[in-house]
C-alpha positions in Angstrom: 114.6 103.8 56.6 116.2 100.8 55.0 119.6 99.4 56.3 121.7 101.2 53.7 120.2 104.6 54.6 120.7 103.9 58.3 124.3 103.0 57.7 124.9 106.2 55.8 123.2 108.2 58.5 125.2 106.6 61.3 128.5 107.3 59.4 127.6 111.0 59.3 127.2 111.2 63.1 131.0 111.3 63.5 131.1 114.6 61.6 128.7 116.4 63.9 129.9 119.1 66.2 129.6 118.7 70.0 126.6 121.0 70.0 124.9 119.1 67.2 125.5 115.8 69.0 124.0 117.2 72.1 120.9 118.3 70.1 120.7 114.8 68.6 120.9 113.1 72.0 118.2 115.5 73.3 115.9 114.6 70.3 116.5 110.9 70.8 115.8 111.2 74.5 112.6 113.0 73.9 111.5 110.3 71.5 112.2 107.6 74.1 110.2 109.6 76.7 107.3 109.9 74.3 107.3 106.2 73.6 107.2 105.4 77.3 104.4 107.9 77.9 102.4 106.5 75.0 102.9 102.9 76.3 101.6 103.9 79.8 98.6 105.9 78.3 97.6 103.0 76.0 97.8 100.6 79.0 94.8 102.4 80.6 92.4 100.8 78.2 94.0 97.4 78.8 93.0 97.8 82.4 89.6 99.4 81.8 88.4 98.5 78.3 85.2 100.5 78.0 83.8 103.4 76.1 84.3 106.7 78.1 81.1 108.0 76.6 78.6 105.2 77.4 80.6 102.6 79.3 79.9 99.9 76.8 82.7 97.3 76.4 82.1 96.4 72.7 84.9 98.6 71.2 87.1 98.1 68.1 90.3 99.7 66.9 89.7 102.6 64.5 93.0 104.0 63.2 95.5 106.3 64.9 95.6 110.0 65.7 98.2 112.2 67.5 100.3 109.1 68.0 97.6 107.2 69.9 95.4 104.3 68.9 91.8 105.3 68.3 88.8 103.2 69.1 85.2 103.2 68.1 82.3 102.1 70.3 79.8 99.8 68.6 77.1 100.9 71.0 77.1 104.7 70.7 79.2 104.9 67.5 81.6 107.5 69.0 85.3 107.3 68.7 87.9 107.9 71.4 91.4 107.2 72.6 93.0 106.3 75.9 93.1 109.9 77.1 89.5 110.8 76.3 87.6 112.0 79.4 90.8 112.3 81.4 92.4 115.7 82.5 95.2 115.2 80.0 92.9 114.9 77.0 94.1 117.2 74.1 97.3 118.2 75.9 100.3 118.3 73.5 104.0 117.7 73.9 103.7 114.2 75.3 107.5 113.8 75.2 107.7 116.3 78.1 105.1 114.6 80.4 107.7 112.4 82.2 109.7 115.6 82.9 106.5 117.2 84.1 106.1 114.3 86.5 109.7 115.0 87.7 109.0 118.6 88.4 105.9 117.6 90.4 108.0 115.2 92.4 110.6 117.9 93.0 107.9 120.4 94.1 109.2 123.2 91.8 107.4 126.5 91.5 105.5 127.4 88.4 108.4 129.5 87.0 110.9 126.9 87.9 108.8 124.3 86.2 108.5 126.4 83.1 112.3 126.8 82.9 112.8 123.0 83.4 110.2 122.1 80.8 111.1 124.9 78.3 107.4 126.0 78.2 105.6 129.2 79.0 104.6 129.8 82.7 100.9 129.7 81.7 101.5 126.2 80.2 103.4 125.0 83.3 100.5 126.3 85.5 97.9 124.6 83.3 99.8 121.3 83.2 100.2 121.3 87.0 96.5 121.6 87.6 95.6 119.1 84.9 98.0 116.6 86.4 96.7 117.2 89.9 92.9 117.1 89.0 92.5 113.4 89.7 94.8 113.4 92.7 92.3 115.3 94.8 89.9 112.4 95.7 92.5 109.7 95.8 93.0 108.9 99.5 92.6 106.0 101.8 89.1 104.6 101.4 89.1 102.8 104.8 91.1 103.4 107.9 91.3 100.4 110.4 92.8 99.6 113.7 94.2 102.5 115.7 93.3 105.7 113.7 95.0 108.9 114.7 93.1 112.1 113.9 94.1 115.7 114.4 93.6 119.1 112.8 96.1 121.5 111.4 95.4 125.0 109.9 96.3 126.9 106.8 96.0 130.6 106.4 93.2 131.6 104.0 94.8 133.0 100.8 93.5 134.9 97.9 96.8 134.6 96.0 96.3 135.8 92.4 93.1 137.6 93.2 91.9 140.9 94.8 91.2 139.8 98.4 89.3 142.9 99.5 91.7 143.5 102.4 95.3 144.7 102.8 97.6 142.2 101.2 99.8 140.0 103.4 103.5 139.7 102.6 104.4 136.1 101.8 101.2 134.8 103.4 101.6 136.9 106.6 100.0 136.3 110.0 96.6 136.9 111.5 95.7 138.1 115.0 94.0 135.8 117.5 90.7 137.6 116.9 90.9 137.0 113.1 91.7 133.3 113.3 88.2 132.0 113.1 87.6 133.5 109.7 91.1 133.4 108.2 92.3 129.9 109.1 91.2 126.9 107.1 91.1 123.7 109.2 92.5 120.5 107.6 91.7 117.2 109.4 94.3 114.4 108.9 93.3 110.9 109.8 96.0 108.2 109.6 96.1 104.6 110.8 99.2 102.8 112.0 99.8 101.1 108.6 100.3 104.6 107.1 97.0 104.8 105.2 96.1 108.5 105.1 93.0 110.6 104.4 92.7 114.3 104.8 89.7 116.6 104.7 89.2 120.3 104.2 86.6 121.3 106.9 84.2 124.2 107.0 84.7 124.3 110.8 86.1 122.2 113.6 82.7 121.0 114.9 81.1 117.7 115.8 79.0 117.8 112.6 81.9 118.5 110.2 84.2 116.0 111.8 81.5 113.3 111.8 80.6 113.9 108.2 84.3 113.7 107.2 85.2 110.6 109.2 82.0 108.4 108.9 82.7 107.1 105.3 86.3 106.4 106.1 86.6 104.8 109.6 86.0 101.1 110.0 83.3 100.5 112.7 85.9 98.6 114.8 88.5 101.4 114.6 89.9 103.0 117.7 90.0 106.7 117.4 93.0 108.4 119.0 92.9 112.2 119.3 94.2 115.2 121.3 91.1 115.3 123.5 89.2 118.2 121.9 85.6 118.4 122.8 84.5 118.4 119.1 86.5 115.2 118.5 85.0 113.5 121.6 81.5 114.4 120.5 82.2 113.1 117.0 83.5 109.8 118.4 80.3 109.4 120.4 78.3 110.1 117.3 80.3 107.5 115.3 80.0 105.0 118.2 83.8 104.5 118.2 86.1 103.7 121.0 87.9 106.9 121.7 91.3 107.4 123.4 91.8 111.1 124.2 95.2 112.5 125.3 95.3 115.3 127.8 97.6 117.5 125.7 97.0 120.6 128.0 98.6 118.6 130.8 101.6 117.6 128.6 100.4 114.1 127.9 101.9 113.1 124.5 101.9 109.3 124.9 99.8 107.0 127.0 100.8 103.4 126.4 100.0 102.6 122.8 98.0 105.8 122.4 99.5 108.8 120.7 98.9 111.0 117.6 102.6 111.2 116.5 101.9 109.7 113.1 99.3 112.4 112.3 101.4 115.2 113.7 104.4 113.9 111.7 102.3 114.1 108.6 101.3 117.7 109.5 105.0 118.6 109.8 106.0 117.0 106.5 103.0 118.6 104.7 103.7 122.1 106.0 107.4 121.8 105.4 106.8 120.8 101.8 104.1 123.4 101.1 106.1 126.3 102.5 108.2 126.4 99.3 105.2 127.8 97.4 105.2 131.0 99.6 101.4 130.7 100.2 98.9 128.5 98.3 95.6 130.0 97.1 92.8 128.5 99.1 91.0 127.7 95.8 93.8 125.3 94.9 94.5 123.9 98.4 92.6 120.6 97.6 94.9 120.1 94.6 98.0 120.6 96.8 96.8 118.3 99.5 96.2 115.6 96.8 99.7 116.3 95.3 101.3 115.8 98.7 99.4 112.6 99.4 100.6 111.2 96.0 104.2 112.1 96.9 103.8 110.5 100.3 102.4 107.3 98.8 105.1 107.2 96.1 107.9 107.6 98.7 106.9 104.2 100.2 107.1 102.5 96.8 110.1 104.2 94.9 110.3 101.4 92.3 106.8 102.2 91.0 107.1 103.6 87.5 105.6 107.0 86.7 103.1 107.2 89.7 102.0 110.8 89.2 101.5 110.3 85.4 99.5 107.2 86.1 97.4 109.1 88.7 96.9 112.0 86.2 95.3 109.7 83.6 93.2 107.8 86.2 95.3 104.6 86.0 96.3 104.5 89.7 92.8 105.0 90.9 91.7 102.1 88.7 94.5 99.7 89.8 94.9 100.6 93.5 
């Protein structure tokens, strides 16, 4: 548009009705959002300039498509853009991706998200799990110093499926006899700096605890737990100093030893996840990753678009 056309267009804005002005502002806002999303997406290849097909680094620009710069690999001769091989590849409506991040931050239900984004519930559901796919493995790679570890439990849920048993209302409860088969153990390990890792366990046993903690705990870490026999056995297996609290005797703190950070994380996680009225066990890993991302973002509120960066693999590259 040349300057004369722009001047004529701006002069006509004054004649718009209030409704038309609102539609114009909405359209302009969507355009700004899409520009911001594209800039963030394109920055992914600035950080990691390699072909997603063969990992070669000799790549050249090769036109544009769907609003994104395309590239061609000189090694394998295949073309790609910054979203290729990410969970958001081939998703449309980029102008709404920042708002999708907002509904994830707010923890809205699928139908609330669909209303906020003005999309179908099936689209809101698909976007949610595409955005959360890369969040699942992003957790603290190493825990050092005093590391608190404790388990919490979630009720096994077949939400959206036929469970082969009488349905529970809003998740329901289980009897003491059923707990072994109907409760999913989640181990939370957290050091005093706030670095957190959680693990979905098959069982609370020495072998499962050792397998989960071995890659994450520094050899010099001090493991602080509630004194369960399985935790004590795992600490011996890992050759770690172990400080066990006698919780059955009411011991919550002994000098510097406590597990209040881990228990506080349990409380925040369960308070947040309760809004979904029961999470299907098949998707529990995604929700754990979602909450970890929110918990990290709360410590750095100035960071721009953290969940969108995580969804395209940018956070896992830069952090």
